[in-house]
Backbone as a ProteinNet text record, in pm:
[ID]
protein_1_A
[PRIMARY]
XXXXXXXXXXXXXXXXXXXXXXXXXXXXXXXXXXXXXXXXXXXXXXXXXXXXXXXXXXXXXXXXXXXXXXXXXXXXXXXXXXXXXXXXXXXXXXXXXXXXXXXXXXXXXXXXXXXXXXXXXXXXXXXXXXXXXXXXXXXXXXXXXXXXXXXXXXXXXXXXXXXXXXXXXXXXXXXXXXXXXXXXXXXXXXXXXXXXXXXXXXXXXXXXXXXXXX
[TERTIARY]
-325.7	-224.1	-153.6	-134.4	-71.6	73.9	118.5	258.6	338.6	273.2	344.6	454.3	574.3	689.4	758.6	705.1	762.5	812.1	895.6	942.5	828.6	825.2	728.6	759.7	657.6	683.7	788.1	875.6	984.6	934.6	852.1	787.1	808.3	849.5	867.8	737.7	700.3	575.8	601.4	505.6	513	465.5	520.6	478.2	493.6	433.4	439.7	458.5	527.8	541.7	457.1	462.4	373.4	407.4	528.7	569.3	525	470.2	426.4	530.8	644.7	750	712.4	719.4	690.4	821	821	941.7	902.9	999.6	979.4	1020.7	947.9	980.9	960.5	1057.2	1046.9	1049.4	936.3	922.4	1013.3	1025.9	1116.3	1258.6	1306	1443	1463.5	1360.7	1372.1	1392.1	1315.1	1329.9	1471.6	1523	1655.6	1765.7	1753.1	1858.2	1869.6	1755	1755.8	1758.4	1753.2	1754	1643.9	1523.9	1409.2	1289	1199	1069.7	984.1	885	792.5	649.8	567.5	423	363	305.5	239.9	90.3	13.8	-131.2	-201.4	-293.7	-372.6	-511.4	-562.1	-698.7	-767.5	-900.4	-970.2	-955.1	-988	-993.4	-961.4	-898.8	-886.3	-1024.9	-1036.6	-1159.6	-1282.1	-1261.4	-1375.6	-1392.1	-1436.9	-1491.5	-1410.9	-1403.4	-1321.8	-1172.8	-1136.4	-994.6	-918.3	-968.6	-889.2	-871	-967.9	-951	-834.1	-814.3	-703.3	-569.8	-565.5	-439.4	-395.8	-490.6	-455	-416.1	-480	-445.2	-300.3	-259.2	-119.6	-26.3	-68.3	13.5	32.3	-73.9	-67.1	26	43.9	131.2	264.7	292.6	412.9	539.8	547.2	668	687.7	577.8	588.4	644.3	602.3	658.9	806.5	839.3	978.9	1068.4	1018.1	1094.3	1123.7	1037.4	1050.9	1121.6	1190.9	1267.1	1176.7	1057.2	956.8	911.2	914.2	869.1	720.5	643.7	501.1	481.2	408.1	377.6	230.3	157.3	19.2	14.6	-99.8	-109.2	-254.5	-278.2	-406.2	-380.8	-486.8	-474.4	-502	-516.5	-533.4	-403.5	-414.1	-295.4	-222.6	-97.7	-19.6	-82.6	-142.8	-206.7	-325.1	-401.7	-515.7	-465.8	-360.3	-299.7	-259.9	-193.6	-144.5	-260.2	-367.4	-484.4	-542.8	-547.1	-600.8	-508.4	-377.4	-280.4	-289.6	-342.4	-355.9	-497	-579.9	-715.4	-720.6	-774.9	-781.9	-871.5	-841.3	-920.2	-1065.3	-1090.3	-1228.2	-1310.6	-1241.3	-1308.5	-1285.3	-1247.7	-1227.6	-1090.9	-997.5	-864.4	-768	-644.4	-542.5	-420.5	-443.6	-334.1	-265.1	-133.1	-58.6	-2.9	-46.4	11.9	149.4	250.1	387.5	455.9	401	465.4	430.6	509.4	482	356.1	295.2	175.9	200.8	186.5	204.5	87.4	119.5	17.7	24.3	-49.1	-45	-155.7	-152.1	-262.2	-270.5	-158.6	-165.1	-198.5	-208.4	-251.8	-157.4	-33.9	61.7	85.2	108.5	136.5	9.4	-99.9	-225.8	-271.1	-249.8	-286.3	-199.2	-69.1	21.7	-15	-66	-105.5	-244.4	-323.1	-456.8	-555.6	-546.7	-629.9	-732.8	-753.3	-852	-991.5	-1090.6	-1227.9	-1300.2	-1237.5	-1300.6	-1384.2	-1515.5	-1605.3	-1618.4	-1615.7	-1644.7	-1595.3	-1546.5	-1504.2	-1574.2	-1635.4	-1704.1	-1653.1	-1642	-1603.1	-1729	-1735.6	-1848.9	-1812.7	-1877.8	-1845.6	-1884.6	-1991.1	-2035.9	-1933.9	-1876.9	-1779.3	-1635.2	-1619.6	-1486.4	-1402.4	-1464.6	-1396.6	-1435.4	-1354.8	-1381.3	-1454.2	-1566	-1644.1	-1632.4	-1601.2	-1583.5	-1683.8	-1713.8	-1795.4	-1703.9	-1730.4	-1644.6	-1579.7	-1528	-1468.2	-1322.7	-1264.5	-1124.3	-1032.3	-1069.2	-983.5	-951.1	-862.2	-815.4	-901.2	-902.2	-953.5	-853.3	-887.7	-797	-695.3	-596.1	-493.5	-373.6	-314	-198.5	-89.2	33.1	148.9	257	308.3	426.8	541.7	650.3	762.9	888.7	971.6	1090.5	1210	1322.6	1442.5	1500.9	1459.3	1503.9	1402.2	1293.4	1190.7	1088.6	1087.1	993	867.5	752.1	624.4	602.3	579.7	550.7	408.2	335.3	191.9	122	2.1	-85.7	-229.2	-310.1	-451.5	-529.4	-656.6	-741.7	-877.5	-916.6	-1048.9	-1137.5	-1267.5	-1362.5	-1370.4	-1429.1	-1428.7	-1480.2	-1589	-1643.5	-1567.8	-1467.9	-1405.5	-1268.5	-1258.4	-1130	-1041.7	-911.2	-813.5	-784	-731.6	-681.2	-529.3	-480.2	-337.5	-252.1	-305.3	-229.9	-193.5	-279.5	-251.3	-125.8	-102.6	16.6	143.4	132.3	245.4	275.4	169.8	187.7	254.9	212.9	270.8	418.2	451.9	593	674	620	688.2	708	602.4	609	712.9	712.5	807.3	951	970	1103.2	1149.3	1057.8	1091.4	1137	1065.1	1102.6	1242	1266.3	1396	1510.2	1486.4	1594.5	1611	1500.5	1505.3	1495.4	1444.1	1428.2	1310.4	1231.2	1110.2	991.3	880.6	757.6	659.2	564.9	473.9	333.7	281.7	149.7	37.3	-85.4	-203.1	-203.7	-240.7	-255.1	-122.9	-10	119	135.9	194.3	232.7	372.6	438.6	573.8	577.7	673.8	687	623.8	537.2	475.5	562.8	532.9	612.5	586.9	694.6	685.5	716.7	747.3	772.8	864.6	928.3	1011.1	920.8	963.1	881.9	909.8	875.4	888.5	782.5	773.9	669.4	680	802.4	821.8	779.1	809.7	774.8	625.2	551.4	406.4	343.7	395.8	342.1	358.4	475.4	501.5	412.2	399.1	316.9	170.6	115.5	-25.1	-51.3	41.9	24.7	18.8	88	97.3	4.1	-57.8	-135.5	-277.3	-310.4	-445.6	-517.9	-633.7	-712.2	-796.9
952.6	1050.7	1004.9	1096.1	1060.4	1018.7	928	885.5	958.5	1038.4	1106.6	1194.9	1179.1	1252.9	1184.8	1071.8	998.5	862.1	800.4	666	565.7	466.2	357.6	279.8	224	151.3	40.5	33.1	-65.1	-193.5	-267.2	-387	-503.3	-616	-736.4	-814.8	-860.7	-935.9	-1061.5	-1151.9	-1272.4	-1241.5	-1314.5	-1299.3	-1433.1	-1441.4	-1564.1	-1527.7	-1613.8	-1591.3	-1691.4	-1682	-1765.4	-1913.5	-1945.4	-2085.4	-2146.5	-2062.9	-2111	-2098.9	-2037.3	-2017.2	-1899.9	-1922.1	-1815.7	-1757.5	-1630.4	-1562.8	-1438.6	-1380.9	-1257.5	-1139.5	-1029.8	-911.2	-786.6	-697.6	-565.8	-465	-404.5	-321.6	-199.5	-138.5	-25.3	-64.9	-175.2	-219.6	-267.8	-326.8	-376	-259.4	-152.1	-34.7	20.9	32.1	89.7	-4.2	-133.4	-228.1	-245.4	-245	-266.8	-135.8	-22.2	110.7	120.1	79	80.6	143.6	194.8	236.5	112.7	125.5	15.4	65.9	-8.9	12.4	-101.5	-66.8	-164.8	-137	-235.9	-216.7	-322.3	-275.5	-362.4	-384.3	-504.1	-535.3	-611.2	-612.3	-667.3	-818.2	-898.9	-1043	-1120.9	-1236.8	-1333.2	-1390.5	-1444.4	-1511.6	-1420	-1292.1	-1200.9	-1150.2	-1027.8	-989.2	-879.5	-762.3	-656.3	-691.2	-758.2	-784.3	-852	-962.1	-1025	-936.2	-848.7	-757.7	-663.4	-623.4	-534.5	-608.5	-729.6	-804	-830.5	-861.3	-881.2	-749.6	-640	-509.8	-472.9	-498.6	-472.8	-569.8	-695.2	-792.5	-750.3	-703.8	-663.3	-543.9	-464.2	-347	-367.8	-491.3	-518.8	-476.9	-505.4	-469.6	-318.2	-242.3	-96.6	-44.5	-106.2	-67.5	-106.2	-224	-268	-175.7	-124.8	-28.4	97.9	125.7	245.8	216.9	103.1	66.7	57.6	1.6	-4.7	-148.9	-191	-323.9	-318	-413.5	-423.7	-533.1	-501.6	-598.3	-585.6	-696.6	-698.1	-732.6	-709.8	-738.6	-749.9	-844.9	-853.4	-922.5	-941.6	-1007.6	-1157.2	-1211.2	-1355.4	-1428.5	-1555.1	-1634.4	-1670.7	-1708.6	-1750.3	-1871.1	-1958.6	-2078.1	-2040.5	-1941.3	-1896.7	-1825.9	-1744.3	-1681.6	-1787.7	-1892.4	-1995.5	-2068.2	-2092.5	-2156.3	-2067.2	-1936.9	-1842.3	-1834.4	-1836.3	-1833.3	-1957.7	-2063.5	-2188.6	-2211.2	-2109.6	-2116.9	-2041.2	-2106.2	-2043.4	-1920.2	-1826	-1702.4	-1729.3	-1836.7	-1871.2	-1907.6	-1939.7	-1971.6	-1864.1	-1744.1	-1633.4	-1629.1	-1710.9	-1716.4	-1618.4	-1619.2	-1526.1	-1600	-1718.2	-1792.3	-1704.7	-1695.6	-1612.2	-1486.3	-1451.8	-1337.7	-1378	-1295.9	-1336.3	-1251.7	-1136.1	-1053.2	-1107.2	-1076.4	-1128.3	-1068.3	-1145.8	-1101	-1115.1	-1003.9	-1003.2	-1073.9	-1150.7	-1217.2	-1160.4	-1052.2	-981.5	-1036	-1167.3	-1231.1	-1188.4	-1143.8	-1091.7	-942.1	-881.5	-742.7	-640.4	-678.3	-584.5	-462.4	-487.4	-376.5	-298.3	-368.4	-299.7	-212.2	-258.6	-178.5	-54.4	-71.2	43.4	147.8	102.2	192.8	252.7	190.7	241.4	221.6	107.8	87.5	-24.7	-72.5	-177.6	-117	-191.2	-138.3	-165.6	-127.9	-141.7	-16.6	-34	79.5	125.1	26	57.1	-57.3	-25.1	-126.4	-101	-204.6	-194.3	-303	-267.8	-366.7	-431.3	-564.3	-640.2	-687.8	-628.5	-662.5	-805.1	-856.3	-992.1	-1096.8	-1075.8	-1173	-1128.9	-1006.1	-951.1	-951.2	-906	-906.6	-783.6	-754.7	-642.9	-694.9	-631.3	-667.4	-553.2	-586.8	-482.3	-496.3	-384.9	-382.8	-366.3	-442.8	-442.4	-578.5	-603.2	-733.2	-744	-632.1	-630.4	-671.4	-626.4	-642.4	-502.5	-494.4	-362	-303.1	-171.3	-99.7	-113.8	-58.1	-63.4	50.7	28.5	129.7	107	217.1	209.8	302.5	252.1	330.9	326.3	444.4	454.3	501.4	425.4	445.1	462.9	562.1	586.9	503.9	527.9	447	465.1	566.4	588.5	537.4	479.1	428.2	531.9	646.7	753.2	741.1	753.8	746.7	877.2	867.6	989.3	991.7	885.9	886.8	782.2	816	716.6	750.2	648.2	668.1	548.4	570.7	464.4	469.9	360.1	346	262.2	290	203.3	70.5	-29.3	-166.6	-180.3	-112.6	-137	-69.3	14.9	99.8	49.6	-5.7	-51.2	64.7	40.7	144.9	157.4	272.9	296.8	280.1	167.7	136.6	236.7	287.9	383.5	509.3	547.9	666.7	647.5	525.5	501.6	505.1	461.6	477.1	625.4	706.6	850.2	912.8	870.8	925.4	887.4	764.7	724.2	808.5	828.4	912.3	1054.3	1108.6	1245.9	1260	1166.5	1174.9	1157.1	1067.8	1048.1	1175.5	1243.5	1369.4	1473.6	1480.5	1573.9	1539.6	1409.8	1366.8	1403.4	1381.2	1394.2	1535.9	1608.4	1740	1856	1829.7	1937.5	2028.2	1993.9	2068.7	2007.6	2081.2	2028	1997.8	1907.1	1859.9	1915.7	1993.6	2053.8	1952.9	2000	1913.9	1845.2	1717.2	1636.2	1615.6	1639.6	1618.1	1472.1	1446.8	1313.3	1319.9	1206	1198.7	1261.9	1351.5	1418.6	1556.5	1584.8	1716.5	1812.7	1942.3	2044.3	2043.6	2044.5	2065.8	2213.2	2250.6	2392.5	2411.8	2527.7	2564.4	2605.4	2571.1	2601	2742.1	2839.6	2979.6	3060.9	3190.6	3275	3282.3	3293.7	3300.6	3170.6	3058.2	2928.6	2909.8	2943	2925.6	3026.3	3148.2	3248.4	3203.4	3152.6	3104.7	2986.2	2894.1	2775.2	2812.6	2893.8	2932.2	3011.4	3096.7	3176.3	3089.4	2976.1	2890.8	2770.4	2740	2616.2	2632.6	2748.2	2767.3	2874.6	2838.7	2933.6	3021.9
1314.6	1276.5	1149.3	1055.8	929.5	947.1	861.9	861.1	754.2	671	563.5	622.5	568.1	618.1	735	779.6	892.7	845.9	927.1	896.6	912.8	824.1	836.9	964.9	1032	1157.1	1141.9	1239.2	1239.5	1304.9	1230.5	1283.3	1186.2	1236.8	1156.3	1150.9	1031.3	1013.9	930.9	934.6	852.1	710.8	613.2	474.7	404.4	285.7	206.7	60.7	-14.3	-157.9	-234.9	-367.3	-449.9	-443.2	-395.1	-382.4	-249.7	-161.6	-31.6	76.7	43.5	143.3	234.1	364.6	460.2	512.3	542.6	587	665.9	733.9	808.3	719.6	731.8	654.4	739.7	732.1	795	680.1	651.2	531.9	536.8	652.3	668.1	631.8	689.4	666.4	523.4	464.6	326.2	229.2	246.9	160.4	169.2	291.1	311.5	261.3	292.9	256.4	104.8	35	-109.8	-188.2	-114.5	-178	-283.5	-244.1	-334.3	-265.2	-347.2	-294.8	-272.8	-186.2	-158.9	-171.1	-241.8	-239.4	-158.4	-44.7	41.6	37.8	-7.3	-10.6	74.3	154.7	242.1	182.6	200.2	157.3	271.2	275.6	393.4	415	311.7	334.9	207.8	225.2	116.9	84.3	-36.4	-81.3	-72.8	-106.6	-111.3	-254.4	-274.1	-403.9	-473.8	-415.5	-474.4	-463.7	-356.4	-326.6	-440.2	-499.8	-605.7	-728.2	-755.2	-869.2	-845.3	-721	-688.8	-695.2	-639.8	-643.2	-786.6	-875.1	-1015.5	-1083.1	-1045.4	-1103.6	-1069.8	-945.2	-909.5	-981.4	-997.2	-1069	-1214.7	-1277.8	-1417.8	-1438.4	-1334.7	-1343.4	-1272.3	-1233.1	-1154.5	-1227	-1356.6	-1431.9	-1437.4	-1437.8	-1439.5	-1306.3	-1197	-1067.3	-1060	-1111.4	-1107.8	-1189.4	-1302.8	-1383.1	-1302.3	-1206.9	-1124.5	-992	-986.6	-866.5	-743.4	-764.5	-658.4	-635.8	-509.6	-468.9	-435.7	-483.4	-451.1	-347.1	-240.4	-135.2	-98.9	-101.1	-54.7	93.1	155.9	299.9	343.1	433	503.3	636.4	713.2	843.8	836.7	714.9	700.3	733.2	767.5	796.6	667.2	680.5	563.8	495.6	574.5	517.2	428.4	472.8	391.7	266	280.4	162.9	60.1	107.1	15.2	-53.9	19.9	-40.7	-150	-123.9	-223.2	-344.4	-320.2	-430	-517.6	-463	-537.6	-589.4	-583.2	-636.9	-769	-871.8	-1004	-1001	-1089.4	-1091.8	-1130.3	-1205.5	-1241.4	-1118.5	-1010.2	-884.4	-778.3	-824.1	-730.9	-666.7	-717.1	-658.3	-721.8	-672.1	-720.7	-775.6	-830.8	-891.3	-996.6	-989.9	-1083	-1021	-899.4	-828.7	-776.5	-801.8	-770.2	-663.1	-629.6	-526.6	-387.9	-286.1	-151.3	-90	-0.6	70.2	219.9	290.1	435.1	501.5	605.8	687.1	828.1	849.6	978.4	1069.6	1092.5	1165.4	1311.6	1369.4	1506.9	1510.4	1391.7	1373.6	1437	1457.8	1518	1429	1298.5	1208.1	1175.6	1148.5	1117	1233.3	1354.9	1472.9	1483.2	1456.4	1461.1	1356.9	1242.9	1135.7	1158.3	1245.5	1274.3	1160.9	1090.5	971.6	988.1	1110.9	1135.5	1148.4	1101.2	1100.5	1233.1	1342.6	1473.8	1499.3	1499.3	1514.3	1659.7	1748.8	1888.7	1975.3	2094.2	2190.4	2323.5	2378.8	2507.6	2601.7	2728	2828.3	2886	2874.5	2926.6	3067.2	3166	3305.5	3340.4	3279.9	3311.3	3268.6	3151.1	3099.5	3122.4	3177	3201.9	3073.8	2964.2	2835.8	2754.9	2654.4	2564.6	2441.5	2409.3	2290.8	2190.6	2064.7	1964.8	1851.7	1788.9	1668.8	1548.5	1444.6	1326.5	1308.6	1188.8	1157.5	1202.4	1249.2	1290.6	1175.6	1054.1	936.5	884.4	787.7	744.9	633.5	631.3	515.5	401.2	286	170.2	181.2	264.1	289.1	197.6	152.1	63	113.6	115.5	159.8	53.1	19.1	-65.6	22.2	18.8	109.7	26.1	60.2	-21.1	25.2	-39	-16.3	123	194.2	332	433.7	384	474.5	516.1	447.7	480.3	395.2	457.3	385.6	309.9	178.1	101.4	46.3	68.3	35.2	120.2	167.1	228.5	190.4	172	142.2	194.2	224.7	277.7	208.7	147.5	87.2	177.8	173.1	240.9	165.4	230.2	177.2	32.7	-5.5	-139.8	-253	-220.5	-322.2	-362.3	-482.6	-534	-575.2	-573.9	-603.7	-753.2	-792	-926.5	-923.1	-972.8	-962.9	-1040.8	-1151.4	-1233.2	-1152.8	-1058.3	-978.4	-894.2	-846.8	-765.9	-851.1	-976.5	-1068.2	-1090	-1106.3	-1124.5	-1002.3	-883.8	-761.3	-745.9	-782.8	-778.9	-877.6	-998.2	-1097	-1043.7	-982.8	-933.8	-822.6	-729.3	-618.5	-667.8	-765.1	-823	-893.1	-960.9	-1026.9	-924	-814.5	-707.3	-653.9	-632.5	-580.4	-676.4	-805.7	-903.6	-956.6	-970.9	-1035.7	-937	-818.3	-722	-750.4	-851.7	-882.6	-809.7	-805.6	-748.3	-861.3	-834.8	-938.2	-915.3	-1007.9	-991.4	-1010.6	-995.1	-1009.8	-1145.9	-1145.2	-1267.1	-1342	-1273.8	-1338	-1374.4	-1492.1	-1535.9	-1593.9	-1599.9	-1654.5	-1793.6	-1814.9	-1943.4	-1946.2	-1849.7	-1843.4	-1763.5	-1777.1	-1710	-1559.7	-1482.8	-1338	-1313.4	-1189.8	-1165.4	-1046.8	-1043.4	-928.9	-813.1	-694.4	-575.4	-526.1	-609	-569.2	-642.2	-611.3	-668.7	-821.4	-870.5	-1015.4	-1082.5	-1016.6	-1073.2	-1086.4	-982.7	-988.7	-1083.7	-1088.5	-1179.9	-1324.3	-1357.4	-1492.3	-1527.4	-1433.8	-1459.3	-1481	-1394.1	-1405.5	-1533.2	-1570	-1691.5	-1815.5	-1813	-1931.6	-1932	-1815.8	-1808.5	-1755.8	-1704.2	-1648.2	-1727.4	-1782.6	-1860.4	-1769.2
[MASK]
++++++++++++++++++++++++++++++++++++++++++++++++++++++++++++++++++++++++++++++++++++++++++++++++++++++++++++++++++++++++++++++++++++++++++++++++++++++++++++++++++++++++++++++++++++++++++++++++++++++++++++++++++++++

């Protein structure tokens, strides 16, 4: 079930920063307490292939998110210790040295399970061993959540494992949502900052289509 229009789950999780300090974080409460938007992106595993390209892409655009009053947080189900090892591995060796935003360590999968983003294909009960056997790595897909200052999700998306994200699109979405918040207008297809938005009524759409659609 989609979370768009709903509050982000009120769940506390472990996280780590680039200095190796571990701490507890509640993303819902952080957005509200700091009066900031949050971009939370999940990736499958540390020390893999597409994942470091995404973490660096978000790092390279970190200042742009900060200009937009938006906190960037990465997340996976790896332990904080594995995160720290990856943070201390040079990029020439596949590491993410230089990433400065916090990374959630949801090793007990409490938050990922609540979000429904784990790649569990199938679960079967094995009567012989009296245990549940699952298919899948039990790691997350490439899920992304944009959360507003009240803790409400205004965007969510999920990519399959091989598909890296376009970070610029999330900047566009933050711009669009901020425009809606501040101007009360709605943002049409392919809207970007500086382009015309429109009033959410018949006259507004008629005017927009007459001037922008051939």
